[in-house]
Each structure stands twice: as C-alpha cells, then as structure tokens.
C-alpha positions in Angstrom: -81.3 53.7 -24.2 -79.8 52.5 -21.3 -78.9 55.3 -18.8 -78.3 53.5 -15.4 -77.9 49.8 -15.7 -77.5 47.1 -18.4 -77.5 43.3 -17.9 -74.9 41.0 -19.0 -77.4 39.4 -21.5 -78.3 42.6 -23.3 -74.5 43.7 -23.5 -73.7 40.3 -24.6 -76.2 40.9 -27.9 -74.8 44.1 -28.8 -71.1 43.1 -28.5 -71.0 43.7 -32.5 -73.2 46.7 -32.3 -71.1 49.5 -34.1 -73.5 52.2 -31.9 -72.4 50.4 -28.6 -68.9 51.1 -26.9 -67.6 49.1 -23.7 -65.2 50.7 -21.5 -63.1 48.5 -18.9 -62.4 51.0 -16.3 -60.6 48.2 -13.5 -58.4 49.9 -11.1 -56.6 49.2 -7.7 -55.6 52.2 -5.5 -52.8 50.3 -4.3 -51.4 49.2 -7.8 -52.4 51.7 -10.2 -51.3 49.6 -13.2 -53.2 46.7 -12.3 -56.0 47.9 -14.6 -54.5 48.4 -17.7 -52.6 44.6 -17.1 -55.7 43.0 -16.3 -57.4 44.6 -19.2 -54.5 43.3 -21.8 -54.8 39.8 -20.3 -58.3 39.4 -21.0 -61.3 41.5 -21.1 -65.2 41.8 -22.5 -64.6 41.2 -26.3 -63.9 44.6 -28.1 -63.8 46.6 -24.6 -61.7 49.9 -24.7 -60.0 50.6 -21.4 -59.9 53.9 -19.4 -57.2 54.6 -16.7 -59.0 56.0 -13.6 -55.9 58.4 -13.0 -55.0 59.1 -16.2 -58.5 59.3 -17.8 -61.0 59.5 -15.5 -59.4 62.4 -13.4 -57.2 65.3 -13.6 -53.6 66.4 -12.2 -53.5 66.6 -8.4 -52.0 69.6 -6.7 -51.9 68.6 -3.1 -55.4 70.7 -2.2 -57.8 69.4 -4.9 -58.5 65.6 -3.8 -57.2 62.3 -5.0 -59.1 62.1 -8.3 -60.1 65.6 -9.0 -62.2 66.2 -12.3 -60.3 65.7 -15.7 -59.9 68.8 -17.8 -63.4 69.1 -19.9 -61.6 69.4 -22.9 -58.9 66.6 -22.2 -61.8 64.4 -21.8 -64.0 65.2 -24.4 -61.0 64.9 -26.7 -60.4 61.1 -25.1 -64.0 60.2 -25.6 -63.6 61.7 -29.3 -60.9 59.3 -29.8 -63.0 56.5 -28.5 -65.5 57.2 -30.9 -68.4 58.4 -28.9 -70.8 60.5 -30.3 -74.4 61.5 -29.2 -76.0 58.3 -30.3 -73.2 55.9 -28.5 -74.5 53.6 -26.1 -71.7 53.3 -23.9 -71.4 50.6 -21.3 -68.8 50.6 -18.6 -67.8 47.8 -16.3 -65.2 47.0 -13.5 -64.6 44.2 -10.6 -64.6 46.7 -7.9 -68.2 46.7 -7.1 -68.8 49.1 -9.9 -66.7 51.9 -8.3 -64.8 53.0 -11.4 -67.3 52.0 -13.8 -69.7 54.6 -12.0 -67.2 57.2 -12.0 -67.5 57.1 -15.8 -71.0 57.0 -15.8 -71.1 60.0 -13.6 -68.8 61.9 -15.7 -70.4 61.4 -19.0 -74.0 62.3 -17.4 -72.1 65.6 -16.2 -70.8 66.1 -19.6 -74.4 66.1 -21.1 -74.3 62.1 -22.5 -77.1 60.5 -21.1 -76.4 57.0 -23.0 -74.8 55.5 -20.5 -74.8 52.7 -18.2 -73.0 50.6 -15.7 -72.6 46.9 -16.6 -74.8 45.3 -13.7 -72.7 42.6 -11.9 -69.7 44.0 -13.5 -67.0 41.7 -14.8 -67.9 39.1 -12.3 -71.3 39.0 -13.4 -70.2 38.4 -16.8 -67.9 35.7 -15.8 -71.0 34.0 -13.8 -73.0 34.3 -17.0 -69.9 32.0 -18.6 -69.8 35.0 -21.2 -66.4 35.4 -23.2 -63.4 37.1 -22.5 -60.4 37.7 -24.9 -58.0 40.4 -25.9 -59.6 41.9 -29.0 -59.8 45.8 -29.3 -62.6 47.1 -31.6 -61.8 49.7 -34.2 -63.2 52.9 -33.6 -64.0 55.7 -35.9 -62.8 58.8 -34.2 -65.8 61.5 -33.4 -66.2 65.1 -32.0 -67.3 64.6 -28.2 -69.1 67.9 -27.4 -69.3 68.5 -23.7 -72.4 70.3 -22.4 -71.6 70.6 -18.5 -74.1 70.3 -16.2 -73.0 72.6 -13.3 -76.0 71.5 -11.0 -74.6 68.1 -10.7 -71.6 68.7 -8.5 -70.5 71.2 -5.6 -67.4 72.3 -4.4 -65.6 72.3 -0.9 -66.8 76.1 -0.6 -70.4 75.0 -1.2 -70.3 72.2 1.4 -68.6 74.8 4.1 -71.3 77.1 3.5 -74.3 74.6 3.8 -72.9 72.6 6.8 -75.6 71.7 9.1 -78.1 73.7 6.9 -81.5 72.3 5.6 -80.3 73.0 1.9 -77.7 70.3 2.0 -77.8 66.5 3.4 -74.2 65.2 2.8 -73.8 61.3 2.6 -70.4 59.7 3.0 -70.1 56.6 1.2 -66.8 55.6 2.9 -66.9 52.4 5.0 -67.9 52.9 8.4 -64.5 52.6 10.1 -62.9 55.4 7.9 -66.1 57.5 8.4 -65.4 57.1 12.4 -61.7 58.1 11.9 -61.0 54.6 13.2 -59.0 53.3 10.3 -57.8 56.1 7.6 -55.4 54.1 5.3 -55.3 56.6 2.2 -55.7 60.2 3.4 -53.2 61.9 6.2 -56.3 63.0 8.5 -59.0 60.5 9.9 -62.4 61.5 10.4 -65.8 63.1 8.4 -67.3 66.4 7.6 -69.6 67.7 10.3 -73.4 66.7 9.8 -72.3 64.0 7.2 -74.3 60.9 7.5 -72.7 57.6 6.5 -73.9 55.4 3.8 -71.1 52.7 2.7 -71.4 52.5 -1.3 -71.7 48.6 -1.0 -74.9 49.1 0.6 -76.2 49.6 -2.9 -75.3 46.3 -3.8 -76.1 42.5 -3.0 -74.5 40.7 -0.1 -71.9 39.6 -2.8 -71.4 43.4 -3.9 -71.9 42.2 -7.4 -75.4 43.1 -8.3 -77.3 46.4 -7.9 -80.4 46.1 -5.3 -83.5 46.1 -6.9 -85.1 49.6 -7.1 -87.7 49.5 -4.6 -85.2 48.3 -2.1 -83.0 51.0 -2.9 -85.8 53.2 -2.7 -86.7 52.2 0.8 -83.2 52.3 2.1 -82.6 56.0 0.8 -85.8 57.0 2.0 -85.0 55.6 5.4 -81.8 57.7 5.3 -82.9 61.5 3.7 -86.6 61.1 4.8 -89.1 63.3 3.0 -86.4 65.8 1.7 -86.2 67.0 -2.3 -83.2 64.5 -3.4 -81.5 67.5 -5.0 -80.7 68.3 -1.8 -78.6 65.2 -1.1 -74.5 65.9 -1.9 -72.5 62.5 -2.0 -69.1 62.4 -1.0 -66.4 59.4 -0.3 -62.7 59.8 -0.3 -61.7 61.1 -3.6 -64.9 61.3 -5.5 -65.1 57.8 -6.9 -67.3 55.4 -4.9 -69.5 58.3 -4.1 -70.7 57.7 -7.5 -72.3 54.2 -6.3 -74.7 56.3 -4.3 -75.4 58.6 -6.9 -76.3 56.2 -9.2 -78.1 54.0 -6.5 -80.6 57.4 -5.8 -81.1 57.3 -9.6 -81.9 53.8 -9.8 -84.2 54.2 -6.9 -86.2 57.1 -8.7 -84.8 59.5 -6.4 -82.7 61.8 -9.2 -80.9 65.1 -8.9 -78.6 64.3 -6.4 -75.0 65.9 -6.6 -71.1 64.8 -5.9 -68.7 66.6 -4.1 -65.5 65.6 -6.3 -63.1 66.6 -3.9 -64.6 64.4 -1.1 -62.6 64.1 2.0 -59.1 63.9 0.5 -59.6 67.4 -0.6 -61.4 68.6 2.7 -58.9 67.4 5.0 -55.9 68.9 3.0 -57.0 72.4 4.7 -56.7 72.3 8.4 -58.8 75.4 8.5 -61.8 73.2 7.7 -63.6 71.2 10.4 -63.8 67.8 11.3 -65.2 65.1 13.5 -64.7 61.5 14.2 -66.9 59.0 15.7 -69.8 57.0 14.3 -72.1 59.9 14.5 -72.7 63.0 12.1 -71.3 65.5 14.7 
C-alpha cells in the first residue's frame, strides 16, 4: 500500500492494474478551466480528472472560504462513480507543486481511504522520465464508496479562535512570506495572518525546483526546527483556502510526524469576519 508518495516508475508499472486509479488534479486559480482543458489534451494514460472547485470543494457562501469542504455524500458518490473501493490504490498528480494532488490525498484520508498517494514529481517528474502521455480514459466499474470521516483531522474557525496563543495549538501558515506578512495579498480582500501563526511556505517541502518532495530525514529536521518537541497532533495547518496547506500536512507525514490537522477555511474564511483578529508583518504576532 502506498499512503504518502509513489514514484513515477512504480506508477508506470501499474498503469494497466485494475486495482489502481489515477487522478489528474491540475488547476489554475486564475483560470479555473485550465485543468480540464490540459487533461483533455494529454494526461498520464488512463487518468481520470477531478476539478478543484467542482469535485474537491463545496459551494462557497462568502463566509466559508474559497475552497470549503465538499459535501461528504456528494464527494463519496463521485468517488464511487470513479470506481474507488476499499482495495483501490489511488494516485493523484498535478503540475502545481503537488498542491491540488495533496488536497485529494487529504480528502480521501479524511474520509477513511488510506490507500492514496501523491505522485512524487507530479506531471513534471513524469515528463522528465520521458514516460507516455495520451488522451485515453480508463473504463471504470462504478462502486459504492463508504465514507468514514475522521473528525480529528480538521478544525474549524471556532477552534482556532479559542486556541489562539494556547499551547494546545501551533498554527502553521503555508502561504508565501509576502502574503503571510500582508505585503502582497492577491486573492483575498484582507491582508495579513492569524495572530500566533508561524509561516512555512509549502514549497519548502519540495526540492529547489519545486518538483520532488525532500527526503524524509530532511523534512523531519526542518519541521522539528519549527515545532520543537511539541506533539505533532497539536499542529494545525492553514493557507489561503485549505489547499496548499495539505502539502505541509503531507510533508509532516512523510517526516514521520503524523497527526497534524487542517484548518480548511484558512485565511479566506478567517478574514471574512471582521471580528476575528489578524496581524501584519513577518512575525507571528
């Protein structure tokens, strides 16, 4: 079972394996149809497509962030349509530093499906290995996907508010340094970060080319330098809308520091309520 990462050679050897299902999760926040269009032109042979907004997220209300969780039953039905059973090995990839693939990884873990891995290197790594791309779509036999939500994997805005500056929570913000500092907010109406949050840009989980994940021992050293000797289960990851933070969640799992949580609403939900506190600058505050 692959439950964190799978390399391109291993995936290539299983393209015809009926127990493996591959998902293309490419997405562009500025051009939301980019992923579907790119998938239609060429993808890993047999890969199915999942849209970040329509499949990996639920409807926005203006108060619940830019990528709220999908309805559990709706998402489960979609997974069933794609033939996902308890025995299915799922592999997810994109070409955006594994951010959207990690979102699918997290969603399936949250709903009890452990046989899910991110393709290390994503589509860029697949291309580097000179492996094939085509337009074929595998035929799947519909199945019944039975969700088993793990409530301990996520927190909401009330939890974050109640635990600000308390030892029971260490908040890690995965946005770029300039957005965290409130210097260059491109996506949300308010600039800044949640008081007490530390900053670890999700790209820091990857190599210098932002393609492959760093080795486990290197990730472990970096995260321990950030969180110290605290229990990883007290760590809560966030970002702009609960997508790129999943890379940091996965990074901690690879590092052997399991159990950190995700604040799905993240900054886009937090800043929608003017009563919630925020700070600017490059310090936690």
